[in-house]
NUKE-59720 format. One record per residue: residue in one letter; x, y, z of N, C-alpha, C, O, CB in turn. Coordinates in Angstrom, 3 decimals, padded with zeros to 6 digits. Atoms other than C-alpha are relative to their C-alpha. Glycine has a CB too. Layout:
<atoms>
A; X; Y; Z; X; Y; Z; X; Y; Z; X; Y; Z; X; Y; Z
...
</atoms>
This chain:
<atoms>
M; -001.290; 000.363; 000.500; 004.670; 100.608; 152.785; 000.291; 000.867; -001.232; -000.539; 000.987; -002.133; 000.061; -001.517; -000.333
I; -000.408; -000.854; 001.118; 006.546; 102.920; 150.417; 001.255; -000.595; -000.617; 002.279; -000.737; 000.053; 000.247; 001.479; 000.465
N; -001.125; 000.579; 000.722; 008.843; 101.401; 147.808; 000.696; 001.093; -000.788; 000.041; 001.928; -001.413; -000.464; -001.144; -000.935
F; -000.779; -000.961; 000.782; 011.647; 103.452; 146.265; 000.813; -000.734; -001.031; 001.398; -001.782; -000.758; 000.914; 000.846; 000.902
Q; -000.842; 000.538; 001.057; 013.333; 102.745; 142.982; 000.727; 001.167; -000.642; 000.112; 002.169; -001.005; -000.835; -000.804; -001.054
V; -000.802; -000.992; 000.698; 016.156; 104.773; 141.506; 000.505; -000.679; -001.266; 001.189; -001.701; -001.200; 001.190; 000.544; 000.896
K; -000.401; 000.598; 001.278; 016.725; 104.066; 137.813; 001.515; -000.111; -000.081; 002.238; 000.667; 000.542; -000.538; 000.829; -001.184
R; -001.428; 000.325; 000.079; 020.142; 102.660; 136.881; 000.904; 001.181; -000.293; 001.987; 001.283; 000.284; 000.212; -001.026; -001.041
N; -000.874; -001.099; 000.430; 021.511; 105.815; 135.293; -000.058; 001.210; 000.935; 000.480; 002.266; 000.602; -000.374; 000.432; -001.402
I; 000.191; -001.121; -000.921; 020.624; 108.011; 138.306; 000.761; -000.236; 001.301; 000.713; -001.322; 001.879; -001.496; 000.211; 000.290
K; -000.620; 000.032; -001.324; 022.704; 108.778; 141.376; -000.754; 001.028; 000.849; -000.631; 002.235; 000.638; 001.568; 000.314; -000.064
L; 000.836; -000.861; -000.825; 020.346; 110.177; 143.996; 000.871; 000.748; 001.004; 001.500; 000.114; 001.852; -001.090; -000.823; 000.727
P; -000.887; -000.773; -000.870; 022.160; 113.040; 145.800; -000.601; 000.353; 001.365; -000.038; 001.171; 002.092; 000.393; 001.260; -000.696
V; 000.607; -000.211; -001.315; 019.834; 113.006; 148.829; -000.335; -001.367; 000.588; -000.394; -002.366; -000.128; -001.282; 000.908; -000.096
E; 000.350; 001.256; -000.655; 018.932; 110.352; 151.366; -001.408; -000.429; -000.381; -002.343; 000.371; -000.346; 000.119; 000.134; 001.521
K; 001.329; 000.526; 000.309; 016.052; 108.132; 150.313; -000.923; 000.144; 001.200; -002.127; 000.350; 001.041; 000.086; -001.473; -000.430
S; 000.825; -000.082; -001.207; 014.860; 108.251; 153.917; -000.704; 001.355; 000.115; -001.804; 001.433; 000.661; 000.860; -000.246; 001.243
T; 000.614; -001.329; -000.029; 014.161; 111.993; 153.555; -001.231; 000.037; -000.900; -002.251; 000.623; -000.540; 001.014; 001.077; -000.437
L; 001.123; 000.032; 000.935; 011.904; 111.376; 150.561; -001.072; -000.969; 000.491; -002.267; -000.725; 000.326; 000.479; -000.400; -001.411
H; 000.948; 000.956; -000.591; 010.319; 108.367; 152.239; -000.827; 000.702; 001.078; -002.042; 000.521; 001.156; 000.750; -001.233; 000.600
H; 000.697; -000.735; -001.063; 009.464; 110.603; 155.206; -001.033; 000.968; -000.586; -002.126; 001.113; -000.041; 001.012; 000.772; 000.871
A; 000.943; -000.938; 000.635; 007.831; 113.164; 152.885; -001.255; -000.739; -000.474; -002.373; -000.263; -000.275; 000.675; 000.728; -001.196
A; 001.152; 000.778; 000.453; 005.613; 110.490; 151.334; -000.811; -000.511; 001.187; -002.040; -000.436; 001.182; 000.456; -001.176; -000.875
Q; 000.706; 000.555; -001.150; 004.782; 108.904; 154.686; -000.763; 001.077; 000.761; -001.892; 000.843; 001.194; 000.980; -000.699; 000.932
L; 000.687; -001.093; -000.687; 003.925; 112.240; 156.301; -001.247; 000.421; -000.781; -002.286; 000.708; -000.187; 000.950; 001.206; 000.188
T; 001.166; -000.331; 000.823; 001.613; 113.028; 153.383; -001.115; -001.010; 000.255; -002.266; -000.627; 000.464; 000.377; 000.026; -001.506
L; 000.997; 001.044; -000.253; -000.167; 109.710; 153.873; -000.584; 000.127; 001.405; -001.793; -000.009; 001.596; 000.624; -001.392; -000.188
D; 000.459; -000.120; -001.390; -000.348; 110.217; 157.646; -000.949; 001.186; 000.179; -001.999; 001.058; 000.808; 001.200; 000.148; 000.944
L; 000.835; -001.193; -000.155; -001.753; 113.757; 157.421; -001.315; -000.116; -000.764; -002.281; 000.578; -000.448; 000.757; 001.231; -000.468
E; 001.229; 000.230; 000.751; -004.336; 112.547; 154.914; -000.775; -001.202; 000.549; -001.755; -001.651; -000.047; 000.321; -000.214; -001.481
N; 000.663; 001.126; -000.679; -005.319; 109.711; 157.280; -000.144; -001.229; -000.884; -001.177; -001.898; -000.870; -001.366; 000.424; 000.483
V; 000.005; 001.186; 000.842; -004.426; 107.003; 154.787; 000.402; -001.193; 000.864; 001.367; -001.123; 001.625; 000.962; 000.166; -001.227
T; -000.252; 001.194; -000.793; -004.501; 103.555; 156.322; 001.407; -000.547; -000.225; 001.968; -000.434; -001.314; -001.027; -001.065; -000.326
S; -001.322; 000.610; 000.123; -001.230; 101.816; 157.005; -000.070; -001.289; -000.812; 000.959; -001.880; -001.141; 000.593; -000.280; 001.387
E; 000.204; 001.201; 000.813; -002.693; 098.905; 155.068; 000.021; 000.346; -001.485; -000.789; -000.166; -002.259; -001.332; -000.683; 000.369
S; -000.113; -000.403; 001.399; -001.644; 100.513; 151.794; 001.470; 000.111; -000.367; 002.344; 000.140; 000.498; -000.733; 001.342; -000.258
S; -001.373; -000.150; 000.466; 001.453; 100.835; 149.657; 000.028; 000.882; -001.241; -000.994; 001.107; -001.890; 000.636; -001.377; -000.296
M; -000.217; -000.834; 001.181; 002.883; 103.039; 146.926; 001.459; -000.108; -000.392; 002.274; -000.640; 000.362; -000.402; 001.485; 000.264
S; -001.383; -000.015; 000.466; 006.055; 103.450; 144.895; 000.391; 001.404; -000.426; -000.426; 002.172; -000.933; 000.196; -000.987; -001.161
V; -000.598; -001.235; 000.495; 008.317; 106.404; 144.191; 001.182; -000.431; -000.862; 002.052; -001.178; -000.415; 000.446; 000.975; 001.185
V; -001.056; 000.338; 000.944; 010.573; 106.113; 141.149; 000.705; 001.290; -000.390; 000.062; 002.277; -000.747; -000.568; -000.741; -001.257
I; -000.805; -001.153; 000.405; 013.405; 108.540; 140.424; 000.679; -000.367; -001.313; 001.396; -001.365; -001.391; 001.058; 000.398; 001.106
G; -000.578; 000.267; 001.311; 014.432; 108.720; 136.766; 000.566; 001.255; -000.627; 000.800; 002.257; 000.050; -001.034; -000.609; -000.917
D; -000.542; -001.150; 000.724; 015.757; 111.059; 134.113; -001.068; 000.579; -000.933; -002.182; 000.062; -001.016; 001.267; -000.405; -000.806
D; 000.955; -000.659; 000.901; 014.089; 113.368; 131.586; -000.484; -000.928; -001.110; -001.661; -000.898; -001.468; 000.633; 001.239; -000.613
A; 000.390; 000.900; 001.083; 014.095; 110.730; 128.853; -001.060; -000.991; 000.475; -002.008; -001.288; -000.251; 001.228; -000.752; -000.542
F; 000.961; 000.944; -000.563; 012.235; 108.292; 131.094; -001.359; 000.668; 000.198; -002.391; 000.100; -000.160; 000.517; -000.563; 001.336
L; 001.280; -000.690; -000.216; 009.595; 110.860; 132.080; -000.624; 000.461; -001.313; -001.849; 000.470; -001.442; 000.197; 001.200; 000.925
K; 000.543; -000.375; 001.315; 009.244; 112.074; 128.487; -000.707; -001.195; -000.626; -001.792; -001.053; -001.189; 001.126; 000.515; -000.942
K; 000.592; 001.213; 000.559; 008.556; 108.493; 127.398; -001.342; -000.302; 000.679; -002.320; -000.615; 000.001; 000.968; -001.198; 000.161
L; 001.248; 000.245; -000.733; 005.914; 108.038; 130.133; -001.049; 001.060; -000.316; -002.225; 000.743; -000.493; 000.265; -000.034; 001.510
N; 000.911; -001.102; 000.292; 004.380; 111.454; 129.454; -000.629; -000.175; -001.386; -001.820; 000.073; -001.576; 000.742; 001.350; 000.086
Q; 000.500; 000.231; 001.357; 004.068; 110.617; 125.753; -000.966; -001.179; -000.021; -002.052; -001.100; -000.595; 001.168; -000.252; -000.974
K; 000.801; 001.229; 000.046; 002.711; 107.122; 126.319; -001.348; 000.162; 000.692; -002.367; -000.285; 000.165; 000.764; -001.144; 000.641
Y; 001.218; -000.028; -000.802; 000.121; 107.942; 128.984; -000.811; 001.287; -000.113; -002.022; 001.276; 000.109; 000.350; -000.221; 001.417
L; 000.723; -001.265; 000.089; -000.754; 111.607; 128.438; 000.033; 000.612; -001.391; -000.618; 001.628; -001.637; 000.564; 000.974; 000.983
G; -000.081; -000.524; 001.353; 000.115; 112.132; 124.776; 000.781; 001.297; -000.096; 000.613; 002.048; -001.057; -001.369; 000.208; -000.538
I; -000.801; -001.227; -000.022; 002.548; 114.932; 125.682; 001.450; -000.374; -000.269; 002.048; -001.142; 000.485; -000.142; 000.754; 001.369
D; -001.343; 000.377; 000.433; 005.904; 114.722; 123.912; 001.067; 000.898; 000.622; 001.911; 001.452; -000.082; 000.097; 000.057; -001.518
N; -000.983; -000.793; -000.745; 007.908; 116.549; 126.591; 000.262; -000.677; 001.342; -000.601; -001.379; 001.867; -000.497; 001.472; 000.207
P; -000.226; 000.480; -001.367; 009.586; 115.605; 129.851; -000.774; 000.885; 000.976; -001.221; 001.973; 000.612; 001.524; -000.006; 000.349
T; 000.660; -000.763; -001.050; 008.000; 116.797; 133.089; 000.679; -000.319; 001.320; 001.507; -001.227; 001.395; -001.525; -000.317; 000.063
D; -000.674; 000.215; -001.280; 009.007; 117.002; 136.723; -000.536; -001.188; 000.783; 000.234; -001.920; 001.404; -000.115; 001.228; 000.837
V; 000.592; 001.098; -000.770; 006.554; 114.518; 138.253; -001.257; -000.500; -000.699; -002.050; 000.281; -001.226; -000.328; 000.453; 001.448
L; 001.208; 000.647; 000.490; 003.928; 112.066; 137.071; -000.529; -000.905; 001.093; 000.241; -001.516; 001.835; 000.272; -000.800; -001.308
S; 000.633; 000.898; -000.965; 001.458; 110.180; 139.225; -000.921; -000.945; -000.747; -001.647; -000.548; -001.658; -000.785; 000.795; 001.086
F; 000.830; 001.035; 000.601; -000.245; 106.955; 138.280; -000.814; -000.658; 001.107; -000.392; -001.661; 001.682; 000.866; -001.052; -000.767
P; 000.817; 000.543; -001.085; -003.056; 106.325; 140.774; -000.504; -001.412; -000.309; -000.715; -001.788; -001.462; -001.182; 000.921; 000.270
S; 000.571; 001.338; 000.081; -004.311; 102.831; 141.437; -000.863; -000.190; 001.237; -000.681; 000.508; 002.235; 001.117; -001.110; -000.106
S; 000.783; 000.340; -001.186; -006.857; 101.398; 143.806; -000.145; -001.515; 000.080; -001.113; -002.041; 000.629; -001.398; 000.690; -000.032
E; 000.022; 001.461; 000.051; -006.059; 097.756; 143.284; 000.813; -000.576; 001.156; 001.743; 000.070; 001.640; 000.548; -000.509; -001.354
P; -000.846; 000.654; -000.998; -004.733; 095.337; 145.878; 001.314; -000.449; -000.641; 001.329; -000.933; -001.773; -000.735; -001.210; 000.634
D; -001.303; 000.472; 000.449; -001.031; 094.580; 145.511; -000.023; -001.529; 000.057; -000.299; -002.095; 001.115; 001.170; 000.597; 000.882
P; 000.093; 001.463; -000.002; -000.865; 090.910; 144.457; 001.022; -000.672; 000.923; 000.801; -001.796; 001.373; 000.181; -000.520; -001.405
D; -001.030; 000.592; -000.867; 002.302; 090.326; 146.530; -000.304; 000.184; 001.481; -000.015; -000.698; 002.290; 001.352; 000.607; -000.313
T; 000.206; -000.302; -001.422; 001.211; 091.952; 149.789; -001.472; 000.028; 000.399; -001.794; -000.017; 001.586; 000.631; 001.327; 000.337
N; 001.437; -000.151; -000.208; -002.584; 092.203; 149.419; -000.369; 001.348; 000.638; -001.511; 001.546; 001.051; -000.509; -001.133; 000.870
L; 000.285; -001.350; -000.477; -002.280; 095.817; 150.612; -000.609; 000.806; -001.145; -000.356; 000.510; -002.313; 001.293; 000.691; 000.546
L; 000.531; -000.900; 001.015; -004.210; 098.529; 148.773; 001.173; 000.722; -000.649; 001.950; 001.385; 000.039; -001.024; 001.017; 000.613
Y; -001.091; -000.666; 000.708; -001.812; 099.796; 146.115; -000.488; 001.354; -000.481; -001.373; 001.429; -001.333; 000.511; -000.861; -001.193
L; 000.423; -001.361; 000.328; -002.146; 103.593; 145.851; 000.480; 000.433; -001.369; -000.200; 001.207; -002.043; 000.504; 000.968; 001.042
G; -000.519; -000.340; 001.314; 000.017; 103.881; 142.741; 001.467; 000.382; 000.029; 002.183; 000.131; 000.998; -000.797; 001.118; -000.587
D; -001.406; -000.353; 000.200; 003.318; 105.237; 141.466; 000.158; 001.499; -000.159; -000.651; 002.158; -000.814; 000.572; -000.723; -001.224
V; -000.433; -001.376; 000.216; 004.955; 108.641; 141.694; 001.358; -000.099; -000.684; 002.271; -000.748; -000.174; 000.073; 000.834; 001.362
V; -001.239; 000.063; 000.773; 007.683; 109.127; 139.078; 000.552; 001.418; -000.133; -000.144; 002.328; -000.584; -000.237; -000.652; -001.411
I; -000.620; -001.329; -000.068; 010.108; 112.046; 139.410; 001.241; 000.054; -000.885; 002.035; -000.886; -000.914; 000.368; 000.358; 001.458
S; -001.199; -000.236; 000.798; 012.707; 113.443; 137.008; 001.029; 000.733; 000.862; 000.808; 001.873; 001.271; -000.333; 000.819; -001.289
L; -001.056; -000.644; -000.781; 015.904; 114.162; 138.920; 000.581; 001.219; -000.728; 000.772; 002.253; -000.088; 001.113; -001.006; 000.304
P; -000.514; -001.204; 000.674; 017.290; 116.514; 136.211; -000.963; 001.187; 000.081; -000.521; 002.325; 000.246; 000.289; -000.312; -001.458
R; 000.980; -001.094; -000.126; 014.041; 118.547; 136.304; 000.040; 000.577; 001.404; -000.005; 001.795; 001.580; -001.430; -000.496; -000.332
A; -000.051; -000.468; -001.383; 014.217; 118.723; 140.090; 001.244; 000.861; 000.234; 001.176; 001.898; 000.895; -000.013; -001.196; 000.971
V; -001.241; -000.780; -000.137; 017.835; 119.924; 139.913; -000.175; 001.370; -000.642; 000.175; 002.388; -000.046; 001.201; -000.749; -000.645
S; 000.208; -001.252; 000.724; 016.914; 122.572; 137.341; -000.962; 000.929; 000.737; -000.699; 002.126; 000.863; -000.528; -000.287; -001.399
Q; 001.003; -000.817; -000.696; 013.846; 123.774; 139.255; 000.532; 000.529; 001.327; 000.234; 001.662; 001.704; -001.276; -000.813; 000.242
A; -000.585; -000.461; -001.256; 015.745; 123.961; 142.547; 000.983; 001.141; -000.271; 001.004; 002.143; 000.444; 000.708; -001.167; 000.736
S; -000.964; -001.037; 000.362; 018.496; 125.968; 140.880; -000.710; 001.293; -000.409; -000.336; 002.379; 000.034; 000.906; -000.491; -001.139
A; 000.750; -001.178; 000.451; 016.017; 128.318; 139.177; -000.724; 000.681; 001.151; -000.858; 001.905; 001.168; -001.005; -000.393; -001.078
G; 000.738; -000.557; -001.141; 014.091; 128.772; 142.425; 000.886; 000.446; 001.147; 000.414; 001.086; 002.087; -000.973; -001.008; 000.508
G; -000.935; -000.408; -001.041; 017.204; 129.292; 144.544; -000.220; -000.720; 001.328; -000.006; -000.139; 002.392; -000.102; 001.478; 000.213
H; 000.207; 000.772; -001.227; 016.357; 126.551; 147.043; 000.701; -001.348; -000.125; 001.074; -001.764; -001.223; -001.517; -000.195; 000.287
P; -000.725; 001.275; 000.023; 017.958; 123.250; 148.023; -000.730; -001.084; -000.796; -001.960; -001.133; -000.826; 000.229; -000.484; 001.418
L; 000.549; 001.112; 000.770; 017.453; 120.202; 145.824; -000.876; -000.894; 000.875; -001.923; -001.362; 000.429; 001.128; -000.820; -000.629
V; 000.778; 000.885; -000.871; 016.215; 118.187; 148.794; -001.417; 000.536; 000.194; -002.364; -000.247; 000.262; 000.697; -000.161; 001.362
E; 001.331; -000.583; -000.162; 013.308; 120.620; 149.241; -000.828; -000.165; -001.272; -002.029; -000.426; -001.199; 000.109; 001.487; 000.370
E; 000.712; 000.203; 001.264; 012.396; 120.400; 145.548; -000.479; -001.440; -000.113; -001.614; -001.693; -000.517; 000.902; 000.358; -001.198
L; 000.390; 001.409; 000.065; 012.391; 116.611; 145.725; -001.110; -000.321; 001.004; -002.020; -001.093; 000.698; 001.215; -000.897; 000.258
Q; 001.074; 000.205; -000.979; 010.280; 116.670; 148.895; -001.317; 000.541; -000.552; -002.356; -000.109; -000.432; 000.345; 000.689; 001.349
L; 001.193; -000.588; 000.606; 007.814; 118.983; 147.136; -000.586; -000.941; -001.053; -001.794; -001.177; -001.071; 000.332; 001.367; -000.629
L; 000.483; 000.863; 001.068; 007.588; 116.649; 144.149; -000.582; -001.306; 000.546; -001.576; -001.809; 000.022; 001.130; -000.300; -000.977
V; 000.542; 001.204; -000.630; 007.073; 113.594; 146.366; -001.372; 000.295; 000.608; -002.317; -000.469; 000.415; 000.968; -000.533; 001.084
V; 001.277; -000.376; -000.622; 004.319; 115.363; 148.323; -001.050; 000.246; -001.073; -002.168; -000.262; -000.981; 000.167; 001.259; 000.885
H; 000.930; -000.336; 001.081; 002.691; 116.715; 145.162; -000.507; -001.274; -000.694; -001.708; -001.458; -000.891; 000.684; 000.936; -001.029
G; 000.375; 001.239; 000.666; 002.745; 113.344; 143.445; -000.844; -000.908; 000.874; -001.784; -001.541; 000.392; 001.229; -000.731; -000.440
T; 000.767; 000.836; -000.928; 001.463; 111.531; 146.525; -001.418; 000.531; 000.149; -002.368; -000.251; 000.205; 000.690; -000.062; 001.375
L; 001.347; -000.583; -000.071; -001.457; 113.959; 146.809; -000.818; -000.352; -001.242; -002.021; -000.595; -001.146; 000.084; 001.530; 000.159
H; 000.718; 000.417; 001.215; -002.348; 113.163; 143.199; -000.468; -001.456; 000.132; -001.570; -001.791; -000.301; 000.908; 000.164; -001.257
L; 000.421; 001.388; -000.203; -002.412; 109.459; 144.125; -001.246; -000.084; 000.873; -002.054; -001.004; 000.742; 001.131; -000.810; 000.631
L; 001.120; -000.005; -000.947; -004.918; 110.353; 146.835; -001.229; 000.708; -000.554; -002.214; 000.898; 000.159; 000.421; 000.658; 001.296
G; 001.175; -000.581; 000.640; -007.264; 112.035; 144.369; 000.000; 001.511; -000.122; -000.936; 002.080; -000.684; -001.190; -000.403; 000.739
Y; -000.079; -001.453; 000.153; -006.160; 115.663; 144.604; 000.357; 000.338; -001.442; 001.053; -000.413; -002.126; 001.043; 000.607; 000.978
D; -000.298; -000.465; 001.341; -006.006; 117.625; 141.376; 000.053; 001.525; 000.026; -000.369; 002.149; 000.999; -001.058; -000.514; -001.027
H; -000.084; -001.459; 000.046; -005.354; 121.201; 140.290; -000.432; 000.559; -001.344; 000.007; 001.636; -001.746; 001.408; 000.449; 000.307
L; 000.499; -000.478; 001.291; -007.143; 121.506; 136.965; -001.163; 000.969; 000.159; -001.336; 001.867; -000.665; -000.427; -001.174; -000.862
V; 001.151; -000.869; -000.276; -010.250; 123.175; 138.438; 000.339; 000.845; 001.221; 000.939; 000.341; 002.170; -001.319; -000.838; 000.235
S; -000.424; -000.920; -001.061; -009.863; 126.219; 140.711; -000.407; -000.455; 001.403; 000.368; -000.272; 002.343; -000.571; 001.366; -000.261
T; 000.402; 000.451; -001.334; -011.856; 124.731; 143.621; 000.868; -001.168; 000.460; 001.231; -001.246; 001.633; -001.485; -000.408; 000.007
D; -000.880; 001.110; -000.341; -009.773; 121.544; 143.500; 001.422; 000.485; 000.248; 002.128; -000.029; 001.115; -000.013; -001.048; -001.108
K; -001.349; -000.560; -000.127; -006.599; 123.584; 143.098; 000.219; 000.533; 001.416; 001.273; 000.304; 002.010; 000.225; 001.128; -001.041
K; -000.118; -000.575; -001.347; -007.244; 125.395; 146.399; 000.141; -001.099; 001.050; 000.960; -000.991; 001.962; -001.224; 000.883; 000.322
K; -000.082; 001.116; -000.952; -007.828; 122.114; 148.267; 001.375; -000.653; -000.050; 001.958; -000.980; 000.984; -001.090; -001.045; -000.295
M; -001.318; 000.620; 000.135; -004.625; 120.655; 146.871; 001.089; 000.915; 000.536; 002.031; 000.457; 001.183; 000.281; -000.350; -001.462
Q; -000.981; -000.974; -000.495; -002.684; 123.832; 147.631; 000.072; -000.034; 001.524; 001.162; -000.042; 002.096; -000.357; 001.422; -000.483
V; 000.055; 000.031; -001.473; -003.819; 123.748; 151.280; 000.634; -001.284; 000.528; 001.429; -001.243; 001.467; -001.466; 000.114; 000.498
A; -000.555; 001.283; -000.444; -002.975; 120.048; 151.656; 001.512; -000.038; -000.206; 002.248; -000.504; 000.663; -000.666; -001.167; -000.755
Q; -001.431; -000.007; 000.299; 000.424; 120.503; 150.013; 000.762; 000.889; 000.971; 001.808; 000.496; 001.487; 000.243; 000.466; -001.433
E; -000.660; -000.924; -000.928; 001.327; 123.512; 152.161; 000.043; -000.563; 001.413; 001.019; -000.359; 002.135; -000.714; 001.349; 000.002
R; 000.039; 000.586; -001.348; 000.275; 121.654; 155.320; 001.127; -001.018; 000.168; 001.808; -001.025; 001.194; -001.374; -000.672; 000.266
V; -001.056; 001.007; -000.086; 002.657; 118.776; 154.580; 001.373; 000.656; -000.055; 002.253; 000.329; 000.742; -000.141; -001.029; -001.131
L; -001.302; -000.658; 000.130; 005.518; 121.015; 153.454; 000.372; 000.756; 001.275; 001.534; 000.763; 001.681; -000.008; 000.960; -001.194
T; -000.258; -000.710; -001.260; 005.158; 123.117; 156.618; 000.468; -000.982; 001.071; 001.426; -000.706; 001.793; -001.270; 000.751; 000.478
Q; -000.394; 001.031; -000.981; 005.357; 119.976; 158.771; 001.411; -000.506; -000.279; 002.149; -000.842; 000.647; -000.995; -001.183; -000.024
L; -001.348; 000.453; 000.374; 008.487; 118.964; 156.847; 001.062; 001.079; 000.212; 002.259; 000.794; 000.166; 000.013; -000.442; -001.455
G; -000.958; -001.101; -000.144; 010.066; 122.380; 157.433; 000.451; 000.554; -001.335; 001.448; 001.273; -001.404; 001.201; -000.457; 000.782
V; -000.339; -000.507; 001.339; 010.133; 123.117; 153.698; -000.700; 001.338; -000.174; -001.916; 001.438; -000.008; -000.423; -001.017; -001.137
K; 000.540; -001.356; 000.060; 009.658; 126.831; 153.132; -000.282; 000.475; -001.421; -000.364; 001.679; -001.660; 000.954; 000.951; 000.661
L; 000.301; -000.385; 001.374; 008.928; 126.781; 149.405; -001.413; 000.566; -000.093; -002.344; 000.065; 000.538; 000.161; -001.201; -000.948
V; 001.321; -000.526; 000.322; 006.058; 128.911; 148.201; -000.299; -000.451; -001.416; 000.338; -000.012; -002.374; -000.070; 001.577; 000.143
V; 000.319; 000.585; 001.298; 004.462; 126.992; 145.371; -001.449; 000.269; -000.327; -002.351; -000.109; 000.421; 000.287; -001.513; -000.015
K; 001.373; -000.241; 000.471; 001.429; 128.146; 143.470; -000.322; -001.030; -001.059; 000.433; -001.207; -002.015; -000.174; 001.454; -000.566
L; 000.424; 001.008; 000.986; -000.424; 125.436; 141.591; -000.666; 000.656; -001.181; -001.088; -000.030; -002.112; -000.950; -001.018; 000.631
</atoms>
């Protein structure tokens, strides 16, 4: 189960179902059990800056944050994978700078954040390669042609 939340001050210019599909495909290709859940939250730069400062000590906004969990959801008793939080203004800016559609940037951020929930990381070169391969596999299945180097 994938929950989506769009913060009050945000008007999402793409279909939520497209982003839901990106998250679900990531989970499917990583063989994650259907007995799990996660959330995707779309917010603004101020919201992500606040989270980045509070949890990582970084006083800047960012494009995507992931908050992994491995606890059961008290409402559903499903394994709760965690939260992916995306800045819509950052996604708009990055899509514009990269010359690609916003929907593809948002799909990339959903996939990237979901992979972080599943334990992927890109701080160490060996882990970076594994995450790059997993990310490219999902993006290819989605038909997203972005070339993203971690």
